[in-house]
C-alpha positions in Angstrom: 28.9 -21.8 -14.8 25.1 -21.9 -14.5 23.1 -20.2 -17.3 20.5 -18.9 -14.8 23.1 -16.7 -13.1 23.0 -14.5 -16.2 19.3 -14.4 -16.6 17.5 -11.2 -15.6 15.2 -11.5 -12.6 11.8 -10.0 -12.0 10.5 -8.3 -8.9 6.7 -7.9 -8.3 6.0 -5.2 -5.8 2.4 -5.8 -4.5 0.9 -3.3 -2.1 -1.6 -4.8 0.3 -5.2 -4.5 -0.8 -7.7 -2.0 0.6 -7.9 -2.3 4.4 -10.9 -1.7 6.7 -10.8 1.2 9.2 -14.1 0.6 10.9 -13.1 -2.6 12.8 -12.4 -3.8 16.3 -8.6 -3.9 15.5 -6.7 -2.4 18.4 -3.6 -1.7 16.4 -2.6 -0.7 12.8 -0.9 -4.1 12.5 -4.2 -5.9 13.1 -6.3 -4.1 10.5 -8.0 -6.5 8.1 -8.9 -6.2 4.5 -12.1 -4.3 3.5 -14.7 -5.9 1.3 -13.1 -4.3 -1.8 -9.6 -5.6 -0.7 -11.0 -9.1 -0.3 -12.0 -9.0 -4.0 -8.9 -7.2 -5.3 -6.3 -9.5 -3.8 -7.4 -12.6 -5.7 -8.1 -10.5 -8.8 -4.4 -9.5 -8.8 -3.4 -13.1 -8.3 -5.5 -14.2 -11.2 -4.0 -11.5 -13.4 -0.5 -12.7 -12.5 -1.4 -16.3 -13.2 -2.9 -15.3 -16.6 0.2 -13.4 -17.6 2.7 -16.0 -16.5 4.0 -14.0 -13.6 4.1 -16.8 -11.0 6.7 -16.0 -8.3 9.3 -18.5 -7.2 9.6 -16.8 -3.9 7.1 -14.7 -1.9 7.9 -12.5 1.0 5.3 -10.5 2.9 4.7 -8.3 5.8 2.9 -10.3 8.6 0.5 -7.4 9.3 -3.0 -8.8 8.9 -4.0 -6.8 5.7 -0.7 -7.7 4.0 -1.0 -11.3 5.1 -4.6 -11.6 3.8 -3.5 -10.0 0.5 -0.6 -12.4 0.1 -2.7 -15.5 0.9 -5.5 -14.5 -1.4 -3.3 -13.6 -4.3 -1.2 -16.7 -3.9 -4.3 -18.9 -3.6 -5.4 -17.6 -6.9 -2.1 -18.6 -8.4 -2.3 -22.0 -6.7 0.6 -21.2 -4.3 0.0 -22.5 -0.8 0.3 -20.2 2.2 3.1 -22.4 3.5 5.3 -21.1 0.6 4.9 -17.4 1.8 7.8 -16.1 3.8 6.5 -13.8 6.6 9.1 -11.1 7.4 8.4 -8.6 10.1 10.9 -6.2 8.6 8.6 -5.5 5.7 6.0 -3.8 8.0 7.0 -0.1 8.3 10.1 -0.7 6.2 12.1 1.9 4.4 14.2 1.3 1.3 17.3 0.0 3.2 15.1 -2.5 5.1 13.5 -3.8 2.0 16.8 -4.1 0.2 18.1 -6.2 3.1 15.0 -8.5 2.9 15.6 -8.9 -0.9 19.3 -9.5 -0.4 18.3 -12.7 1.5 16.2 -14.1 -1.3 17.7 -17.4 -2.5 19.9 -16.7 -5.6 18.1 -19.4 -7.6 14.8 -17.4 -7.3 14.0 -15.9 -10.7 10.7 -14.0 -9.9 10.1 -12.6 -6.4 6.9 -11.0 -5.1 7.1 -8.8 -2.1 3.8 -7.8 -0.4 3.9 -4.7 1.8 2.8 -1.3 2.7 3.3 2.3 1.6 5.3 4.4 1.8 7.9 1.5 1.7 6.7 0.0 -1.5 6.9 3.3 -3.3 10.3 4.0 -1.8 11.5 0.7 -3.1 10.0 1.3 -6.5 11.5 4.8 -6.7 14.9 3.5 -5.7 15.0 0.6 -8.2 13.1 1.8 -11.3 14.8 3.7 -14.1 12.7 6.7 -14.9 12.2 7.8 -18.5 12.7 11.5 -17.9 10.0 11.8 -15.2 9.0 10.4 -11.9 6.8 7.4 -12.8 4.8 7.7 -9.6 3.7 11.3 -10.1 0.9 9.9 -12.3 0.9 6.3 -11.1 1.2 5.9 -7.4 1.2 2.4 -5.9 -2.4 2.4 -4.8 -3.9 -0.5 -2.8 -3.5 -3.9 -4.5 -1.4 -2.4 -7.3 1.2 -4.7 -8.7 4.4 -3.3 -10.2 6.5 -5.7 -12.3 10.2 -4.8 -12.7 13.0 -6.5 -14.6 16.1 -6.7 -12.5 19.3 -7.4 -14.4 21.4 -8.4 -11.4 21.4 -10.6 -8.3 19.1 -10.0 -5.3 22.2 -9.2 -3.3 23.4 -6.3 -5.6 20.3 -4.2 -6.1 21.4 -0.6 -7.0 19.5 2.6 -7.7 18.0 2.8 -11.1 18.9 -0.9 -11.9 15.4 -2.0 -12.8 13.2 -1.6 -15.9 9.5 -1.1 -15.5 7.6 -3.9 -17.2 4.0 -3.2 -16.0 2.1 -1.3 -13.4 -1.3 -3.0 -13.0 -4.2 -1.5 -11.0 -7.0 -3.7 -9.7 -9.6 -1.2 -10.7 -8.6 -1.6 -14.4 -9.1 -5.3 -14.1 -12.5 -4.9 -12.3 -13.6 -2.6 -15.1 -12.6 -5.2 -17.7 -14.4 -7.9 -15.8 -17.6 -5.8 -15.6 -17.5 -5.0 -19.3 -17.3 -8.6 -20.4 
């Protein structure tokens, strides 16, 4: 028996950074990041690096704004874009779709980061996270470029409702404010 099989796992849910609306993009899928998003995505990657939250496995929506977010966050963590798994199921996904994507994560992966869109990211969070007597998202929605870190005490194939413990919800604006005060 391998020891790692009994270790808890971590899931980082990262919503894509702020996207631009005033572009020449002909479809929602092709919308790029806005200026703020281009700053927030690497900011969140640096935060993950500083807190030892480097993912073993990264999966992202291939929509342009999610793709740019994943690449910029991973670059800040010194993870090459060749290590990012682009999964079209993440774009427009509901909870079942995202659980299917996570079920295909290699079992040896300890920390996984999924980069996607709302409402899917919030649906996934609400399904997995144990609530301490209230809905965590009432006061803390998964805004653009927000990272939610969850402890998962099971395998990626067996994710059940309320199985995860919330470790941290990190907003990019909090980090920007800290950077500006230093």
